[in-house]
C-alpha positions as CSV (number, residue, x, y, z in Angstrom):
1,X,0.0,0.0,0.0
2,X,1.3,3.5,-0.9
3,X,1.0,6.8,0.8
4,X,-2.1,8.8,-0.1
5,X,-1.8,12.4,-1.0
6,X,-4.0,14.5,1.3
7,X,-3.1,18.1,0.4
8,X,-0.9,19.6,-2.4
9,X,-1.4,23.4,-2.5
10,X,1.0,25.9,-4.1
11,X,0.7,29.7,-4.2
12,X,3.0,32.0,-6.0
13,X,2.7,35.6,-4.6
14,X,2.9,38.6,-6.9
15,X,6.3,39.4,-5.4
16,X,7.6,36.0,-6.5
17,X,7.5,34.3,-3.1
18,X,6.3,30.7,-3.0
19,X,4.2,28.9,-0.5
20,X,3.8,25.1,-0.9
21,X,2.0,22.7,1.4
22,X,2.1,18.9,0.9
23,X,0.7,16.2,3.2
24,X,0.6,12.4,2.6
25,X,-1.3,9.9,4.8
26,X,1.1,6.9,5.3
27,X,-0.2,3.4,5.1
28,X,1.1,2.7,8.6
29,X,2.0,5.0,11.5
30,X,5.4,4.4,13.2
31,X,7.4,5.7,16.1
32,X,8.8,8.6,14.0
33,X,5.4,9.6,12.6
34,X,2.8,8.4,15.1
35,X,0.2,10.6,13.5
36,X,0.6,8.6,10.3
37,X,1.4,11.6,8.1
38,X,4.4,12.8,6.2
39,X,4.5,16.5,5.4
40,X,6.5,19.4,4.0
41,X,5.4,23.0,4.1
42,X,7.6,25.6,2.5
43,X,7.6,29.4,2.2
44,X,10.5,31.0,0.4
45,X,11.4,34.1,-1.5
46,X,12.1,34.3,-5.2
47,X,15.5,32.8,-5.9
48,X,14.9,29.8,-3.6
49,X,15.6,31.5,-0.2
50,X,13.8,29.5,2.5
51,X,12.1,31.6,5.1
52,X,9.8,29.1,6.9
53,X,9.7,25.3,6.5
54,X,7.8,22.7,8.5
55,X,8.6,19.0,7.9
56,X,9.0,15.6,9.5
57,X,11.8,13.9,7.6
58,X,13.1,10.6,9.0
59,X,15.5,10.9,11.9
60,X,14.3,14.4,12.9
61,X,10.6,14.1,13.6
62,X,8.2,17.0,13.5
63,X,10.1,20.3,13.4
64,X,10.2,23.7,11.8
65,X,12.7,26.1,10.4
66,X,12.2,29.8,11.1
67,X,14.7,32.6,10.8
68,X,17.6,30.3,10.2
69,X,16.8,28.2,13.3
70,X,15.5,24.6,13.4
71,X,13.3,23.7,16.4
72,X,11.0,20.9,17.4
73,X,7.3,21.3,16.5
74,X,4.5,19.7,18.5
75,X,2.1,18.2,16.0
76,X,-1.6,18.3,17.2
77,X,-3.6,17.8,14.1
78,X,-3.6,18.9,10.4
79,X,-5.7,22.0,11.0
80,X,-3.3,23.2,13.7
81,X,-0.3,22.4,11.5
82,X,-1.7,24.5,8.7
83,X,-2.7,27.3,11.0
84,X,0.7,27.5,12.7
85,X,2.5,27.4,9.4
86,X,0.3,30.1,7.8
87,X,0.7,32.2,11.0
88,X,4.5,32.0,10.7
89,X,4.3,32.9,7.0
90,X,2.0,35.9,7.7
91,X,4.6,37.1,10.3
92,X,7.4,36.7,7.8
93,X,5.4,38.7,5.2
94,X,4.8,41.6,7.6
95,X,1.4,40.4,8.8
96,X,-0.2,39.7,5.4
97,X,-0.8,36.6,3.3
């Protein structure tokens, strides 16, 4: 059984910045991904400069990158993940999306 795509949304802002959110539901949850999801959320400026990223790659678990720092992220549910990410993006964009 393969992972099932849940969300794949991409927005390119007029200033060239890119927001991309992807979530897959895994066939089986495991100790690294007990919620059974694999995700990568990205917001970056034109030219590929990463500003905010949330992901859960193997070996690191749920975490986020903001302002050049990587820190753990406490996953609650998909809705909170999206809201937290969009809040960080809005802050990075000066309060606007």
